[in-house]
C-alpha positions, 0 to 999 in steps of 0.5 A: 195434602202430605202434611194431612197424611203425615198428621193422620199417620202420627195419630195411628202411630200414637194410638199403636204406642198407647196400645203398646204401653198398655199391653206390650208386656204380652210380647214377652210371652213370645220374645223374653227380652221384649221387656227391654223395649216395653218397660221404658215405653210403659214408664214414659206413658205412665209419666206422661199421664201422671204428670199431665205432660203433652206427648211429643207425638201430640205436638208433632201431629198438631204441627203437621195439622197447622202446616196442612191448614187444618185446625189443631186442638188443645190438650193431649192425644188422650184427651182429644182421641181416647177420652171421648171413646172411653169416658164422658167429655172433660178430662180431669187431672184425677181421670188422667191419674186414674189412667196412669194407675190403670196402665201400671196395674195392667202391666203388673198383671201382664208381667206377672202372667209372663213370669208365671208362663216362663217359670219352669214347671215343677216335676214331682 
């Protein structure tokens, strides 16, 4: 039972990490130095998608599922949990690259917003 709960917690952590990779730049609006943590996380997330790597959190979850005598799954976390929600079945390399590009574009947009909000107002 403990392994199943652990695997489920890894899934929740993984989903939170994915959300942080996509939109974590928004934390910079409140905490200007948040980029020091977010930017490496975002780079990692993009590299995983663009290179079609398997995230270590996926490996951890699958290992815990096997220890709990549950069947694991093949492929990545994105393929197993997120793609069925966002896209039709069948993650392709092209789709993964598109996801990586979307993450980059969203982060560029959000960091642009952060820079604009942090810029001192001009008094004229």
